[in-house]
Backbone as CSV, one residue per row, in Angstrom:
resi,resn,N_x,N_y,N_z,CA_x,CA_y,CA_z,C_x,C_y,C_z
1,ALA,145.018,115.572,150.651,144.732,114.421,149.780,143.351,113.850,150.102
2,GLN,143.066,113.721,151.394,141.779,113.140,151.791,140.619,114.041,151.373
3,LEU,140.826,115.339,151.465,139.757,116.260,151.077,139.426,116.096,149.600
4,ALA,140.451,115.888,148.785,140.215,115.688,147.354,139.406,114.413,147.127
5,TRP,139.757,113.360,147.843,139.010,112.094,147.730,137.553,112.315,148.098
6,ILE,137.322,113.010,149.210,135.952,113.259,149.656,135.198,114.081,148.610
7,ALA,135.851,115.094,148.082,135.202,115.948,147.088,134.835,115.145,145.847
8,LEU,135.652,114.152,145.509,135.362,113.328,144.337,134.262,112.318,144.629
9,LEU,134.290,111.759,145.828,133.372,110.663,146.147,131.994,111.159,146.564
10,LEU,131.933,112.343,147.153,130.661,112.821,147.693,129.543,112.861,146.652
11,PRO,129.746,113.471,145.480,128.674,113.479,144.465,128.274,112.072,144.057
12,LEU,129.263,111.183,143.941,128.962,109.799,143.570,128.105,109.137,144.635
13,VAL,128.489,109.327,145.885,127.739,108.722,146.992,126.310,109.255,147.007
14,LEU,126.165,110.559,146.779,124.824,111.145,146.784,123.971,110.544,145.674
15,LEU,124.567,110.372,144.493,123.816,109.792,143.377,123.409,108.360,143.692
16,LEU,124.351,107.575,144.222,124.048,106.181,144.553,122.984,106.113,145.636
17,TRP,123.085,106.988,146.636,122.117,106.994,147.733,120.725,107.343,147.209
18,ARG,120.670,108.326,146.323,119.387,108.710,145.731,118.784,107.534,144.972
19,ALA,119.603,106.879,144.158,119.119,105.738,143.380,118.643,104.627,144.313
20,GLY,119.371,104.404,145.392,118.992,103.367,146.347,117.670,103.694,147.013
21,VAL,117.491,104.955,147.409,116.236,105.358,148.048,115.081,105.173,147.069
22,ARG,115.301,105.555,145.830,114.259,105.416,144.809,113.878,103.950,144.653
23,ARG,114.895,103.122,144.524,114.650,101.697,144.306,113.923,101.104,145.511
24,TYR,114.333,101.514,146.707,113.731,100.976,147.930,112.263,101.386,148.023
25,SER,111.986,102.655,147.784,110.611,103.140,147.886,109.755,102.528,146.778
26,ALA,110.344,102.280,145.618,109.605,101.666,144.520,109.304,100.203,144.835
27,MET,110.196,99.556,145.578,110.032,98.135,145.882,108.850,97.894,146.814
28,GLY,108.851,98.541,147.979,107.852,98.162,148.976,107.117,99.330,149.619
29,ALA,107.866,100.360,150.054,107.245,101.443,150.803,106.278,102.201,149.883
């Protein structure tokens, strides 16, 4: 069950992380 959750959440987390990095680098760095 947990593996299924991870498989579902991982792509979402990667997308959110990418968007966050983009936003952060666009803000100041």
